[in-house]
C-alpha positions as CSV (number, residue, x, y, z in Angstrom):
1,X,0.0,0.0,0.0
2,X,1.5,3.4,-1.0
3,X,2.4,5.7,1.9
4,X,-0.3,8.2,1.1
5,X,-3.0,5.5,1.3
6,X,-1.6,4.4,4.7
7,X,-1.9,8.0,5.9
8,X,-5.5,8.2,4.7
9,X,-6.3,4.8,6.3
10,X,-4.8,6.1,9.6
11,X,-6.9,9.2,9.4
12,X,-10.1,7.2,8.7
13,X,-9.4,4.7,11.5
14,X,-12.2,5.4,14.1
15,X,-9.9,4.4,17.0
16,X,-7.3,7.1,16.1
17,X,-7.9,10.3,18.1
18,X,-4.8,12.3,17.0
19,X,-2.5,12.0,14.0
20,X,0.9,13.7,13.9
21,X,3.0,14.0,10.7
22,X,6.6,15.3,11.2
23,X,8.9,17.0,8.7
24,X,11.2,14.0,8.6
25,X,8.4,11.8,7.4
26,X,7.7,10.1,10.7
27,X,4.1,9.6,11.6
28,X,2.6,9.1,15.0
29,X,-0.9,8.3,16.0
30,X,-2.7,8.3,19.4
31,X,-5.1,5.5,19.5
32,X,-7.8,4.9,22.1
33,X,-6.5,2.6,24.8
34,X,-3.0,2.3,23.3
35,X,-1.5,5.7,23.6
36,X,0.9,7.2,21.0
37,X,2.6,4.9,18.6
38,X,4.8,5.4,15.5
39,X,3.2,4.1,12.3
40,X,5.1,2.1,9.7
41,X,4.8,4.8,7.1
42,X,7.3,7.3,5.6
43,X,5.5,9.8,3.4
44,X,7.3,12.3,1.2
45,X,6.5,16.0,1.4
46,X,4.5,15.6,-1.8
47,X,2.5,12.8,-0.1
48,X,1.8,15.0,2.9
49,X,0.7,17.9,0.8
50,X,-1.7,15.7,-1.2
51,X,-3.0,14.1,1.9
52,X,-3.6,17.4,3.6
53,X,-5.5,18.8,0.7
54,X,-7.6,15.7,0.5
55,X,-8.4,15.9,4.2
56,X,-9.5,19.5,4.2
57,X,-11.2,19.2,0.8
58,X,-9.6,22.3,-0.8
59,X,-6.4,23.3,-2.5
60,X,-4.3,25.1,0.0
61,X,-0.7,26.3,-0.2
62,X,1.7,27.0,2.6
63,X,5.1,28.6,2.6
64,X,6.8,32.0,3.2
65,X,3.6,34.0,3.0
66,X,1.5,31.5,5.0
67,X,3.7,29.4,7.2
68,X,1.0,28.2,9.6
69,X,-2.8,27.8,9.7
70,X,-5.6,26.3,11.8
71,X,-8.0,24.5,9.4
72,X,-10.9,22.1,9.5
73,X,-11.1,18.7,7.8
74,X,-14.1,17.8,5.8
75,X,-15.4,15.7,8.7
76,X,-14.8,18.5,11.2
77,X,-11.5,17.4,12.6
78,X,-9.1,20.1,13.7
79,X,-6.1,20.4,11.5
80,X,-3.0,22.5,12.4
81,X,-0.2,23.1,9.8
82,X,3.3,24.4,10.2
83,X,5.3,24.9,7.0
84,X,8.7,26.2,6.0
85,X,10.5,28.4,6.9
86,X,9.1,27.8,10.5
87,X,9.8,24.1,10.1
88,X,12.0,22.0,7.8
89,X,8.9,20.6,6.1
90,X,5.1,20.3,6.4
91,X,4.2,19.5,9.9
92,X,0.6,18.4,10.4
93,X,-1.3,17.7,13.6
94,X,-4.9,16.5,13.3
95,X,-7.2,16.2,16.3
96,X,-9.9,13.9,15.2
97,X,-13.5,15.0,15.8
98,X,-15.5,12.3,17.5
99,X,-18.4,10.9,15.6
100,X,-20.4,12.0,18.7
101,X,-19.6,13.4,22.1
102,X,-20.7,11.4,25.1
103,X,-23.5,12.7,27.3
104,X,-23.1,13.7,30.9
105,X,-24.6,10.4,31.9
106,X,-22.2,8.5,29.7
107,X,-19.3,10.4,31.3
108,X,-20.5,9.3,34.7
109,X,-20.7,5.7,33.5
110,X,-17.1,6.0,32.1
111,X,-15.9,7.2,35.5
112,X,-15.0,10.7,34.5
113,X,-17.0,12.1,37.4
114,X,-19.4,10.9,40.0
115,X,-23.2,11.0,39.6
116,X,-23.5,13.6,42.4
117,X,-20.9,15.8,40.8
118,X,-22.6,15.5,37.4
119,X,-26.0,16.4,38.9
120,X,-24.4,19.4,40.7
121,X,-22.8,20.7,37.5
122,X,-26.1,20.3,35.7
123,X,-27.7,22.4,38.4
124,X,-25.1,25.1,38.0
125,X,-25.9,25.3,34.3
126,X,-29.6,25.5,35.0
127,X,-28.9,28.3,37.5
128,X,-26.9,30.2,34.9
129,X,-23.6,30.1,36.8
130,X,-20.5,31.0,34.8
131,X,-18.4,27.9,34.7
132,X,-14.8,27.6,33.5
133,X,-13.5,24.1,32.7
134,X,-9.7,24.0,33.1
135,X,-7.2,21.3,32.4
136,X,-4.1,20.2,30.4
137,X,-4.0,19.1,26.8
138,X,-6.3,16.2,26.0
139,X,-7.7,16.1,29.6
140,X,-11.4,16.0,28.4
141,X,-12.3,19.7,28.7
142,X,-14.1,20.0,25.4
143,X,-16.0,16.7,26.0
144,X,-17.2,17.9,29.3
145,X,-18.1,21.4,27.9
146,X,-20.2,19.7,25.2
147,X,-22.0,17.5,27.7
148,X,-22.8,20.5,30.0
149,X,-23.9,22.7,27.1
150,X,-26.2,20.0,26.0
151,X,-28.2,20.4,29.2
152,X,-29.1,24.0,28.5
153,X,-32.9,24.4,28.1
154,X,-33.9,24.0,24.4
155,X,-35.8,27.3,24.2
156,X,-32.7,29.3,25.0
157,X,-30.7,31.0,22.3
158,X,-27.1,29.6,22.5
159,X,-24.2,31.1,20.6
160,X,-21.1,28.9,20.3
161,X,-17.7,30.6,19.5
162,X,-14.8,28.4,18.3
163,X,-11.5,28.5,16.4
164,X,-12.3,25.2,14.9
165,X,-15.8,23.5,14.9
166,X,-15.7,20.9,17.7
167,X,-19.1,21.3,19.3
168,X,-22.4,20.1,18.0
169,X,-25.3,20.7,20.4
170,X,-28.6,19.0,20.3
171,X,-30.7,22.1,20.8
172,X,-32.3,23.7,17.8
173,X,-31.7,27.4,18.6
174,X,-27.9,27.3,18.4
175,X,-25.7,29.7,16.4
176,X,-22.1,28.6,15.6
177,X,-19.6,31.3,15.0
178,X,-16.0,30.6,13.9
179,X,-12.8,32.7,13.8
180,X,-10.8,33.2,10.6
181,X,-7.0,33.3,10.6
182,X,-4.3,33.3,7.9
183,X,-6.9,33.1,5.1
184,X,-5.3,32.0,1.8
185,X,-7.2,34.8,0.0
186,X,-5.6,37.5,2.2
187,X,-8.8,38.4,4.0
188,X,-8.4,40.0,7.5
189,X,-8.3,37.9,10.6
190,X,-11.5,37.5,12.7
191,X,-10.5,36.8,16.2
192,X,-12.4,35.3,19.2
193,X,-12.4,38.8,20.7
194,X,-14.2,40.1,17.6
195,X,-16.8,37.3,17.9
196,X,-17.3,37.9,21.6
197,X,-18.0,41.6,21.0
198,X,-20.4,40.9,18.2
199,X,-22.2,38.1,20.1
200,X,-23.2,40.5,22.9
201,X,-25.3,42.3,20.3
202,X,-27.1,39.2,19.2
203,X,-29.3,38.8,22.3
204,X,-27.8,35.4,23.4
205,X,-29.3,33.6,26.4
206,X,-26.0,31.6,26.6
207,X,-22.5,32.1,25.3
208,X,-20.3,29.0,24.9
209,X,-16.6,29.7,24.1
210,X,-14.8,26.5,23.0
211,X,-11.5,27.7,24.4
212,X,-10.4,31.0,26.1
213,X,-6.8,31.6,25.2
214,X,-6.3,35.3,24.2
215,X,-7.4,38.8,24.9
216,X,-11.0,37.8,24.4
217,X,-10.8,36.9,28.1
218,X,-11.1,40.6,29.0
219,X,-14.3,41.0,27.0
220,X,-15.8,37.8,28.4
221,X,-15.2,39.0,32.0
222,X,-16.8,42.3,31.3
223,X,-19.8,40.5,29.7
224,X,-20.2,38.3,32.8
225,X,-20.0,41.3,35.1
226,X,-22.8,43.1,33.2
227,X,-25.3,40.3,33.1
228,X,-24.2,37.7,30.5
229,X,-25.0,34.8,32.8
230,X,-24.4,31.1,32.3
231,X,-21.3,31.3,30.2
232,X,-19.3,28.1,29.6
233,X,-15.7,27.9,28.4
234,X,-12.5,26.0,28.7
235,X,-9.0,27.1,29.5
236,X,-5.5,25.4,29.5
237,X,-4.2,25.2,33.0
238,X,-2.6,22.6,35.3
239,X,-4.7,23.5,38.4
240,X,-7.7,25.6,39.4
241,X,-5.4,28.2,40.9
242,X,-3.3,28.3,37.8
243,X,-6.4,28.9,35.7
244,X,-6.9,32.1,37.7
245,X,-3.4,33.2,37.0
246,X,-3.8,32.4,33.3
247,X,-6.9,34.5,33.2
248,X,-5.0,37.4,34.8
249,X,-2.3,37.1,32.1
250,X,-4.9,37.0,29.3
251,X,-6.6,40.1,30.6
252,X,-3.3,41.9,30.7
253,X,-2.6,40.8,27.1
254,X,-5.8,42.7,26.1
255,X,-4.1,45.9,27.2
256,X,-6.3,46.5,30.2
257,X,-4.8,49.5,32.2
258,X,-6.0,48.2,35.6
259,X,-4.2,47.3,38.8
260,X,-3.7,43.6,39.3
261,X,-6.0,43.7,42.4
262,X,-8.8,45.2,40.2
263,X,-8.3,42.5,37.6
264,X,-8.6,39.8,40.2
265,X,-11.7,41.4,41.7
266,X,-13.3,41.3,38.2
267,X,-12.4,37.6,37.8
268,X,-13.8,36.8,41.3
269,X,-17.1,38.5,40.5
270,X,-17.4,37.2,36.9
271,X,-16.4,33.5,37.2
272,X,-18.6,31.5,39.5
273,X,-17.0,28.0,39.3
274,X,-13.9,26.2,38.1
275,X,-14.0,22.6,37.1
276,X,-10.4,21.1,36.9
277,X,-9.8,18.0,34.8
278,X,-6.7,15.9,34.4
279,X,-5.6,12.9,32.3
280,X,-4.2,10.2,34.6
281,X,-1.3,7.8,33.9
282,X,-3.6,5.1,32.6
283,X,-5.0,7.5,30.0
284,X,-8.3,8.0,31.7
285,X,-9.8,11.5,32.0
286,X,-11.2,12.7,35.3
287,X,-12.8,15.6,37.0
288,X,-10.3,16.3,39.8
289,X,-11.8,19.3,41.5
290,X,-14.9,21.5,41.4
291,X,-14.4,24.8,43.3
292,X,-16.4,28.0,43.8
293,X,-14.9,31.4,43.6
294,X,-16.0,33.0,46.9
295,X,-14.5,36.5,46.7
296,X,-11.3,38.3,47.6
297,X,-9.1,37.9,50.6
298,X,-6.8,41.0,50.6
299,X,-5.4,40.7,47.1
300,X,-6.0,37.0,46.5
301,X,-9.0,35.3,45.0
302,X,-10.5,32.9,47.5
303,X,-11.8,29.5,46.3
304,X,-13.7,26.8,48.1
305,X,-13.5,23.1,47.0
306,X,-16.8,21.4,46.8
307,X,-15.8,18.2,45.1
308,X,-12.4,16.6,44.9
309,X,-11.0,13.4,43.4
310,X,-8.3,11.4,45.2
311,X,-6.2,8.9,43.4
312,X,-4.8,6.0,45.4
313,X,-3.1,2.9,44.0
314,X,-4.5,3.5,40.6
315,X,-8.1,4.1,41.8
316,X,-9.7,7.5,41.6
317,X,-12.5,8.3,44.0
318,X,-14.5,11.5,43.9
319,X,-16.2,12.9,47.0
320,X,-18.0,16.0,48.2
321,X,-15.7,17.9,50.5
322,X,-18.4,19.0,53.0
323,X,-18.3,22.6,52.0
324,X,-21.5,24.2,50.8
325,X,-21.8,26.6,47.8
326,X,-21.8,30.3,48.8
327,X,-24.3,31.0,46.0
328,X,-26.9,28.9,47.9
329,X,-27.2,31.7,50.4
330,X,-28.2,34.1,47.6
331,X,-30.8,31.6,46.4
332,X,-32.3,31.3,49.8
333,X,-32.6,35.1,50.0
334,X,-34.6,34.9,46.8
335,X,-37.0,32.4,48.3
336,X,-35.4,29.3,46.6
337,X,-34.4,26.3,48.7
338,X,-31.5,24.7,46.8
339,X,-31.1,20.9,46.7
340,X,-28.6,19.3,49.1
341,X,-28.6,15.8,47.8
342,X,-25.5,16.5,45.6
343,X,-23.3,16.5,48.7
344,X,-24.7,13.4,50.4
345,X,-23.7,10.7,47.9
346,X,-20.8,9.9,45.5
């Protein structure tokens, strides 16, 4: 079988979740349950270019004027390309789009989180709490985001903002907006920040941002603080506390001329909850921590752990910590008695 056909076969293999083609012709694939393995294939640069154009369905060129790009495959997979002079040859990384994302119940059955934690997160969505899902690469952030967004009431107007299309929600009233970068025709970039600003004029009931990773964080925080409730997004970070530091950095990148204490205060009043996820040594993805932002202590954002996952001898157990959500007090003042069952079981 020619090398290009082997590449296509690897891309079409439903068990492959990520495909990586290096400039030296080596090809690696991450397969469900088997981790990353090198494939017995050595494509030429011409093979890679032909494969790439076949995957994305259009004739694209890369080089001095366009040395990198984020693209989408015909099937919705995420395709990232680095070309000379930034690399010695075409470097392609493809994150396969799942045929379908698991529901929240399926994630519970898979052991990603406990039933009590899942029920609590669903309640947060129903109560229009602003939730940030943090974690490292391939920790399951987008999968959990999709599962939570799927619980939004069907009559709500949901606007989804993404760099590459990864979310497909079951509700009917959903608008999908996408950024544009390094367009081959020379058209100007459209950033996530541009989309966030425009979305606020579209009367959304919910805004779902696939990943927060730039100056759009500043506009999102402002939107949350002026009444855009129930926002859901993901962020790369290695802990819940690090997620707060990353948000600070992203806001500073937006050119906000504010003292650090004021930025932290904005974060504390805008973001209600952080869900931290991690990928364990056995390849499984787990919700490790659910915490509530409870305000400021001097110049530090205070957080309260509500659920935590403890790993012992290869076994992960999630339990409620015994702390109660601060926002429950607000609900009681409004005449609503919030449910407590979430914190009585696993």
